[in-house]
Structures are given as structure tokens and as C-alpha cells.
matplotlib code that plots the C-alpha trace (Angstrom):
import matplotlib.pyplot as plt

x = [-0.1, 1.4, 0.8, 0.8, 1.7, 1.3, 3.0, -0.9, -1.2, 2.2, 1.9, -1.8, -0.3, 2.4, 0.0, -2.4, 0.2, 1.2, -2.6, -2.3, 0.6, -0.8, -4.1, -2.2, -1.2, -4.7, -7.4, -10.0, -12.9, -15.4, -16.4, -18.6, -20.8, -21.3, -23.8, -24.8, -27.4, -28.7, -26.0, -26.5, -23.9, -23.9, -20.6, -17.9, -14.1, -11.0, -7.7, -5.1, -2.1, -0.5, -3.4, -3.9, -7.0, -6.0, -9.6, -11.8, -15.5, -16.5, -19.2, -17.1, -13.5, -11.1, -9.8, -6.7, -8.0, -8.3, -11.7, -13.1, -16.7, -18.4, -21.9, -23.1, -23.9, -20.4, -19.7, -20.2, -19.7, -19.5, -19.0, -18.4, -19.4, -18.4, -19.8, -21.0, -17.3, -16.4, -13.7, -11.4, -11.4, -9.4, -11.1, -8.5, -9.6, -13.2, -15.4, -18.8, -19.2, -16.3, -14.3, -11.3, -11.6, -9.3, -11.1, -9.5, -8.0, -10.1, -13.5, -15.4, -16.6, -18.6, -18.5, -20.4, -24.0, -26.0, -27.7, -24.9, -22.6, -21.6, -22.3, -21.5, -23.1, -22.4, -23.5, -23.4, -25.7, -28.8, -28.6, -27.8, -27.8, -26.4, -24.9, -25.1, -22.0, -19.8, -16.8, -14.6, -11.8, -8.3, -8.0, -8.2, -5.4, -5.0, -1.6, -2.3, -4.5, -4.6, -4.7, -3.7, -4.4, -7.5, -10.4, -14.0, -16.0, -13.7, -13.1, -10.5, -9.6, -8.0, -5.9, -5.0, -6.2, -9.4, -11.2, -14.6, -18.1, -16.9, -19.5, -18.1, -15.2, -13.9, -11.9, -9.7, -11.8, -14.2, -16.1, -18.4, -19.1, -21.5, -22.9, -21.4, -18.5, -17.5, -16.2, -13.9, -14.9, -11.8, -11.3, -8.1, -9.8, -12.8, -13.6, -15.1, -16.1, -14.2, -16.5, -16.6, -15.1, -12.0, -9.5, -6.4, -4.4, -4.7, -4.1, -5.5, -8.5, -10.5, -12.5, -14.9, -16.4, -17.5, -13.7, -13.6, -11.9, -8.4, -6.3, -4.3, -0.9, -1.5, -1.0, -4.2, -4.6, -1.3, -1.2, 1.5, 3.8, 3.8, 6.9, 5.9, 3.0, 3.3, 0.4, 1.7, 2.7, 6.7, 8.9, 10.2, 14.1, 15.6, 19.0, 21.2, 20.3, 21.0, 18.0, 17.3, 16.2, 12.4, 11.1, 7.8, 6.8, 7.5, 4.7, 1.4, -2.2, -4.4, -6.9, -5.9, -6.6, -9.4, -11.3, -8.6, -8.0, -5.1, -5.2, -3.7, -0.3, 1.9, 5.2, 5.5, 9.0, 9.2, 8.4, 6.5, 9.7, 11.6, 10.3, 12.2, 14.6, 17.8, 19.2, 21.9, 21.8, 21.4, 19.9, 17.2, 15.2, 15.8, 13.2, 13.6, 12.8, 14.1, 16.6, 19.1, 17.6, 14.0, 13.3, 13.2, 12.4, 13.1, 10.7, 7.7, 7.7, 8.9, 5.9, 4.2, 6.8, 9.7, 13.0, 13.2, 10.7, 12.1, 13.2, 10.9, 7.8, 8.3, 7.8, 8.2, 5.1, 4.2, 1.2, 2.1, 0.1, 1.1, -1.6, 0.5, 2.2, 5.5, 7.9, 11.8, 13.3, 13.6, 13.2, 12.7, 15.8, 14.4, 16.8, 17.1, 19.7, 20.9, 24.6, 24.2, 25.4, 22.9, 23.2, 23.6, 22.5, 23.9, 24.1, 21.0, 18.6, 16.2, 15.6, 11.8, 11.5, 7.6, 7.8, 9.8, 7.3, 9.0, 11.9, 10.1, 9.1, 5.5, 4.3, 3.1, 0.3, -2.4, -6.0, -5.9, -3.3, -2.4, -0.3, 3.4, 4.8, 8.7, 9.7, 12.8, 14.7, 14.6, 16.8, 20.3, 22.0, 19.5, 19.3, 20.9, 21.1, 19.4, 18.0, 15.9, 14.4, 16.9, 19.4, 18.0, 17.2, 20.9, 22.1, 20.0, 21.1, 24.8, 24.5, 26.0, 23.1, 19.7, 17.5, 15.2, 14.0, 13.4, 15.9, 14.3, 17.1, 17.2, 20.5, 21.2, 21.0, 20.7, 18.4, 20.9, 20.8, 17.2, 17.6, 20.9, 21.8, 25.7, 24.0, 21.4, 23.7, 23.7, 20.1, 20.3, 17.5, 19.2, 17.9, 16.0, 15.0, 11.3, 8.8, 6.8, 5.1, 5.5, 3.5, 4.1, 2.4, 2.1, 5.4, 5.2, 6.8, 4.4, 4.2, 3.9, 2.9, -0.4, -2.4, -3.4, -6.7, -7.6, -10.9, -10.9, -10.6, -9.9, -6.3, -5.3]
y = [0.0, 3.3, 6.2, 10.2, 12.2, 16.4, 19.4, 20.6, 17.6, 17.9, 21.1, 20.3, 18.1, 20.2, 22.9, 20.3, 18.7, 22.4, 23.1, 19.8, 21.2, 24.8, 23.0, 20.9, 24.0, 25.1, 23.5, 21.4, 24.2, 26.4, 30.4, 29.7, 32.4, 30.5, 27.6, 27.0, 26.2, 23.3, 20.9, 18.6, 16.2, 15.5, 13.3, 11.7, 11.9, 9.7, 12.2, 9.9, 11.9, 8.3, 7.8, 8.3, 10.2, 11.8, 13.5, 10.8, 10.6, 7.1, 5.2, 3.8, 4.2, 2.1, 2.8, 5.3, 6.9, 10.6, 12.1, 15.0, 15.5, 18.2, 19.7, 22.9, 24.2, 22.8, 26.3, 25.9, 22.1, 20.6, 16.7, 14.4, 10.7, 7.8, 4.2, 6.1, 6.8, 10.4, 11.5, 14.3, 17.1, 20.2, 23.7, 25.0, 22.1, 23.0, 25.4, 25.7, 23.7, 21.2, 19.6, 17.1, 14.6, 11.2, 7.6, 6.6, 3.3, 2.8, 3.2, 0.0, -1.7, -5.1, -4.1, -0.8, -0.6, -1.6, 1.5, 3.3, 1.2, 2.7, 6.3, 9.8, 12.0, 15.7, 17.8, 21.3, 23.3, 23.0, 20.5, 16.8, 15.2, 11.2, 10.4, 6.5, 5.7, 2.6, 2.0, -1.0, -2.2, -2.1, -4.5, -8.4, -10.2, -14.3, -15.7, -19.4, -22.1, -25.6, -27.5, -26.2, -29.4, -30.7, -33.1, -31.9, -32.0, -31.4, -28.5, -25.9, -23.2, -19.9, -18.0, -14.2, -10.8, -8.8, -11.8, -10.8, -11.9, -13.8, -14.1, -15.2, -17.2, -17.6, -20.6, -21.3, -21.7, -19.3, -21.5, -19.4, -20.0, -18.0, -20.7, -22.6, -20.2, -19.6, -17.3, -16.7, -13.2, -11.9, -12.1, -14.5, -17.4, -18.9, -22.2, -23.2, -26.5, -26.9, -27.2, -29.5, -28.2, -26.5, -25.9, -28.4, -25.5, -23.7, -20.0, -17.7, -18.0, -14.4, -13.7, -11.0, -9.8, -6.9, -5.6, -5.9, -8.3, -10.2, -13.0, -15.5, -16.5, -18.2, -22.0, -23.4, -26.6, -26.0, -29.7, -28.6, -28.0, -31.6, -33.4, -36.3, -37.9, -41.6, -42.0, -41.5, -38.1, -37.8, -40.7, -42.1, -43.1, -45.8, -47.7, -50.0, -52.1, -49.6, -50.2, -46.4, -46.5, -46.0, -48.3, -48.8, -51.9, -49.3, -46.6, -46.9, -46.4, -47.1, -44.2, -42.2, -38.8, -37.2, -34.0, -33.7, -37.4, -39.2, -39.3, -42.9, -43.4, -41.5, -42.1, -43.1, -41.7, -44.6, -47.6, -50.2, -52.5, -49.9, -50.0, -46.8, -44.5, -44.4, -41.3, -39.3, -40.7, -39.1, -40.2, -42.9, -42.8, -41.1, -41.0, -39.6, -38.6, -40.1, -37.5, -37.9, -37.9, -37.9, -34.8, -32.0, -28.7, -26.2, -28.2, -28.4, -25.7, -22.5, -22.5, -21.4, -20.0, -18.5, -18.8, -14.7, -15.1, -13.5, -16.5, -15.1, -15.5, -19.6, -22.1, -26.3, -27.3, -30.7, -32.2, -33.8, -35.9, -36.2, -38.5, -38.4, -35.9, -35.2, -33.4, -33.2, -35.6, -35.6, -33.7, -33.7, -32.4, -31.6, -32.1, -29.9, -32.3, -35.5, -34.8, -34.8, -37.2, -36.1, -33.6, -30.6, -27.2, -25.4, -25.8, -26.8, -28.1, -27.2, -28.9, -28.8, -28.7, -28.3, -29.0, -26.0, -22.6, -19.4, -20.6, -23.0, -26.7, -27.0, -30.6, -31.1, -33.0, -32.7, -33.7, -34.5, -34.2, -30.2, -28.4, -26.9, -24.3, -23.8, -20.6, -21.5, -18.5, -20.8, -23.5, -22.9, -21.8, -19.3, -17.3, -14.2, -13.0, -11.6, -15.1, -15.7, -19.1, -19.7, -19.9, -23.0, -24.7, -24.0, -25.5, -28.5, -28.7, -28.8, -31.1, -35.0, -36.1, -34.3, -36.3, -34.3, -35.9, -36.3, -37.6, -38.3, -37.1, -38.0, -36.1, -33.7, -30.2, -26.7, -23.4, -21.4, -23.8, -22.7, -18.9, -18.5, -16.8, -17.7, -16.4, -19.2, -21.9, -22.8, -23.8, -27.6, -30.5, -33.7, -36.6, -39.8, -42.7, -42.2, -44.0, -41.0, -41.4, -39.0, -39.1, -37.0, -36.5, -34.6, -32.5, -29.6, -26.7, -23.6, -19.9, -17.5, -14.5, -12.7, -10.8, -7.0, -6.4, -2.7, -1.3, 0.9, -1.3, 1.6, 1.7, -1.6]
z = [0.4, -0.7, 1.5, -0.2, 2.9, 1.0, 2.4, 3.5, 6.0, 7.0, 8.2, 9.3, 11.6, 13.0, 13.6, 15.3, 17.5, 18.4, 19.5, 21.6, 23.5, 24.0, 25.0, 27.7, 29.4, 30.5, 32.5, 30.7, 31.7, 29.9, 30.6, 33.2, 31.7, 28.3, 29.5, 25.7, 23.6, 21.7, 20.6, 16.9, 16.3, 12.4, 11.4, 13.0, 10.9, 11.8, 11.9, 11.0, 9.4, 8.2, 6.4, 2.7, 4.0, 6.9, 7.5, 6.8, 7.6, 9.7, 11.0, 13.5, 15.7, 18.0, 21.4, 21.1, 17.8, 17.2, 16.3, 14.8, 15.7, 13.4, 14.5, 16.3, 19.5, 20.9, 22.5, 26.5, 26.3, 30.0, 29.3, 26.6, 27.1, 25.1, 25.4, 29.2, 30.2, 30.5, 28.2, 28.2, 25.6, 25.6, 25.0, 22.9, 20.2, 20.6, 18.1, 18.0, 14.8, 15.6, 18.1, 19.0, 21.1, 21.3, 22.8, 25.6, 25.8, 28.9, 27.3, 27.5, 24.5, 25.2, 28.9, 28.1, 29.6, 26.7, 26.6, 26.3, 23.9, 20.7, 21.6, 22.1, 24.4, 24.7, 27.6, 28.0, 31.5, 29.6, 27.1, 26.4, 23.1, 22.1, 19.1, 17.5, 16.7, 16.8, 19.3, 18.5, 20.8, 19.1, 16.1, 16.3, 15.8, 15.2, 16.6, 16.1, 15.2, 17.6, 14.1, 11.0, 8.9, 10.8, 9.5, 8.3, 11.2, 13.6, 15.8, 16.1, 18.3, 17.3, 19.6, 19.7, 20.9, 20.5, 19.2, 20.8, 19.5, 16.7, 13.8, 10.5, 9.8, 6.1, 4.9, 2.2, -0.9, 0.6, 2.7, 5.4, 8.8, 10.8, 13.3, 16.3, 16.8, 20.4, 21.7, 25.0, 26.9, 27.0, 23.2, 23.9, 21.5, 19.8, 18.5, 15.1, 13.3, 10.2, 7.4, 4.4, 0.9, 2.4, -0.1, -0.5, -1.8, 1.9, 3.1, 5.5, 7.8, 7.6, 10.8, 11.8, 15.3, 16.8, 17.0, 12.9, 10.7, 10.7, 8.7, 10.0, 8.5, 5.1, 6.7, 7.1, 5.0, 2.9, 1.7, -1.0, 2.0, 2.9, 2.9, 4.9, 6.3, 6.4, 4.0, 0.3, 0.8, 0.7, 1.0, 4.3, 4.2, 6.3, 6.4, 8.4, 11.5, 14.3, 16.9, 16.7, 13.0, 12.9, 9.8, 8.1, 10.3, 13.5, 12.2, 13.8, 12.4, 15.0, 15.5, 18.5, 20.0, 21.0, 19.0, 16.2, 15.7, 13.9, 10.3, 8.9, 9.6, 12.1, 13.5, 17.1, 18.6, 20.6, 18.6, 20.5, 20.6, 22.6, 26.4, 27.3, 26.5, 29.2, 30.8, 29.2, 25.5, 22.6, 19.2, 21.2, 17.7, 14.7, 11.4, 8.2, 5.0, 1.6, 1.3, -2.3, -5.3, -4.0, -1.9, -4.0, -1.8, -4.1, -7.0, -4.9, -2.4, -4.4, -6.4, -3.5, -0.8, -3.4, -2.3, -2.0, 0.8, 4.0, 6.2, 9.3, 6.6, 6.5, 9.1, 9.5, 10.8, 12.3, 14.0, 17.5, 20.1, 23.6, 25.6, 29.0, 30.7, 29.3, 31.7, 33.2, 30.7, 26.4, 23.4, 19.8, 17.7, 14.0, 11.6, 8.2, 6.8, 8.0, 9.8, 13.2, 15.9, 18.5, 21.4, 19.2, 20.0, 16.9, 13.2, 10.8, 13.3, 16.4, 19.6, 20.4, 24.3, 24.8, 28.6, 29.3, 29.2, 30.1, 31.4, 33.6, 33.6, 32.9, 31.9, 28.1, 26.9, 24.5, 24.1, 20.6, 17.7, 17.6, 15.4, 16.0, 14.5, 14.2, 12.2, 10.1, 11.8, 15.0, 13.4, 15.4, 11.8, 10.9, 14.2, 13.6, 10.3, 7.1, 5.6, 3.0, 1.8, -0.5, 2.6, 3.4, 0.1, -0.6, 3.0, 2.1, -1.3, -0.6, 2.0, 1.5, 2.8, 2.3, 4.4, 6.9, 10.1, 13.8, 16.7, 19.8, 22.3, 26.0, 27.4, 29.8, 28.6, 30.9, 30.3, 28.4, 25.4, 25.3, 26.0, 24.6, 27.5, 29.1, 32.7, 32.5, 32.0, 35.5, 35.3, 34.4, 33.4, 34.2, 31.8, 33.4, 32.0, 30.4, 28.1, 26.8, 24.0, 21.7, 18.2, 14.9, 11.4, 8.4, 8.5, 6.3, 5.0, 5.4, 5.0, 7.7, 5.7, 7.0, 4.6, 5.9, 7.1, 6.6, 8.2, 5.1, 2.2, -0.5, 1.1, 0.4]

ax = plt.figure().add_subplot(projection="3d")
ax.plot(x, y, z, "-o")
ax.set_aspect("equal")
plt.show()
């Protein structure tokens, strides 16, 4: 989107800021002899110097935004209420026909008195006028989705902020759902049932709620990104006689999980032939794609995720099921190439330790299958620097063994390995024998690009 900020608007912004500074030097009061006459409100404008339309007539505003209200009889104004909330205004910025007022971030929205919600009220000594005007909270945002590759008929949970009173969800393929959406009162999540007919091309979810619209990242149902699902998409590789190697006969296909259930064949990272993993041991199990001559990330993925894509806009996703609490020992090493002996916290890999949250141990368990998203910038070789997807493709293509895979590791490590801070290295997590069950499926590379939603589409 291209914004044009003309000299006229630049000077208007400078004058306006000057008025604000001058206005703060005087108390918010009116001449006591001026009681005012009848008040009318005719129009409301959004003042936004960064917009292509810096003075735009609007039918709604969000918390924190600056408004210009037009009408008459503003001389002698005593009080302004927005959604019933007493709102400060500077008398220096008031004329008889126009005034500037900011919507306080403390203004109630869904919690406002129903009779006062979505109103602007103005009072002088003799008159009181109420104008219907929609007040929305700050723009909603989607941060994650519980399962981005669910089956039709399954329920998913969408997490974020400002997700209040969600009334519509549009799935890839323009499949709309308006019924059965259950929203969290605090706007932190909502649940919805996945409809039939969602496009296999995948893309973003779009939602509408009382706070406006929002998109998710473009990773929902992105089947073109699957590199291995153990059911025909991608090829599994295996070799040698090591007990750690997971072979096709070690895979499982029995239905497991509640809510979001297993989809065909999946990998148990502790095959049934292994009763437990010993402490202080790396590379307890390993499972790989076929690699050389078979894996073709460039050919498969770049038609959808160009090689020039900034790396922070690309991620690896997989679905995981952990039926019992996992805590205190063990982690999954995700390997971009086959070239590790085990125990590494550097290079073209990432160690997934879900039972450490905010630097504290928190047992990890899932009721059904859930999606894990690991940005490619989390892989140790790409943590620091200005990388693109091409750097990952080139690293794989230059590797002697191009298999992608997982280890289950059960070694000792310290908090510094996770945070990258030397000061945390004294906090140790000592391994113990474990028989935890961890299952994964649907390994895929996805886009993290999120379409921009504008309250005013003519600016897009």
C-alpha cells in the first residue's frame, strides 16, 4: 500500500500538535458565563496523519484513535461521554461547529452499559445529545491455530487478541461459517467446526468480530507443503541395522486422539519394540525422509513460497499427539539435513522442548492432535542474520545427505541452551529414563505471511 503525505497534511499535523501542546497548558473548563445552546452532532471524522485520507468520515472508531466531531452548539460544552465513559477533551480544540477528542483506551466496549454502548454523548448546562456511533476495541489479531490440518467436522481453536463476538469465519476456498462459533469473553480465542469443502491449496482464515476483521497466517490446510505424511505424500527413508532407526513396520495407524484424531499412518517416536529410553543418551530414535534424489524442496515448495521470501515468513509445521504428561526429560531434535551425531544445540537443527515454558518446567500433554509451528529462523544456523528461504534451500542442496528428520534425544542440557544466555547455563535439566509416548505426523513447510486487513479497503 502506498501512502501520500502531502505538504498540506504535514503542516496540518504540525499545527495540530502545536495546539495539543498549548492546550495542555490550560485547564479543561469553559467560561462559566457561557451555558451553551442546543447541541447537534452531524458527522464524525477519523484523524490519522499517516493515512492516505488523513481526515476521513467514519461510522466507527477504535480505542486510542483521534476523532473530529462536526455539528453545532459545541460552545459551552461541559462533558463528553463515549460508551458512557467520561472522556477528556481540550477546550482549546473546540469551536462551535467542530471539536477534537481522543477515544480513551479505558473506554469500555463489550462491557459498556447496553444502553450506552456505541454512543457519543455531549452535555452543556442545558442540553444533552446522544449520537449513535460504533466504538470498537483495538484491532483483532490471530496468533495461532490449534490444528492447521484438521479433518472436516473437527473443532479447532483460534488464538489471538481482540477476538470478541466472532460472527463469521471464512476458510480457504471462500467457505463461510457463521453458526456454532464460541468466543472467549476476553477475546483470547474462539472455537469453530471445520466445514466440508476447504481448499487443499490452503491459505489464511479470515474472521469478522465486533472489533473488525483479521487474517491468520497463510498456513491453514496447506497440503502442497507436506514433505512427509506416511500415507503417500513424500517418501520415508531408512537404512542400516541400528535399533534407533524407525522403519515402516514401526509406524502405527490405529485411531488415537480426542477431538482432532489421527489421520492414517503416523510415527511413534518410541516404537513399541523399545520399552523406554535410558538417561543421558542421544539419538534414541530417528525417522527420516528419503533424501538424496527424492526430496525436492525447491521444485515442490518454491511455486508457493518463493526462494526470495524472507526466512521469518517461512516455518516448519507438524502435528503432535502426547497422551500423557511429558516433563523433565527428553526432546525432539528437528534436523534440516542428515548430519548430526546427537546432542547438538547448533547448526541446521532445532531442539523442540515443549515442557519448558517461560523458562520453567510445565508438563506437556495434548488431548488430541495439535499443530506445532517452528519458524525457520528458530533453527540455530538461521537465528541471527538476514536470511531468505533460498539460504535454507541452498544449505540442504549442498549437504551430503539431504534427508530431513527427527531424533528423540534424552540427554542433559541447561536453560542457556534454550535461551542462548550464558547466565542461564547454571540451570540444568538432568535427564532420566523415560517411556513417554510422542507421536508426530504431517510434516510440512508453510508460509507465515499474513494478509493485511484494513478497516478501509480503499487504502489497500
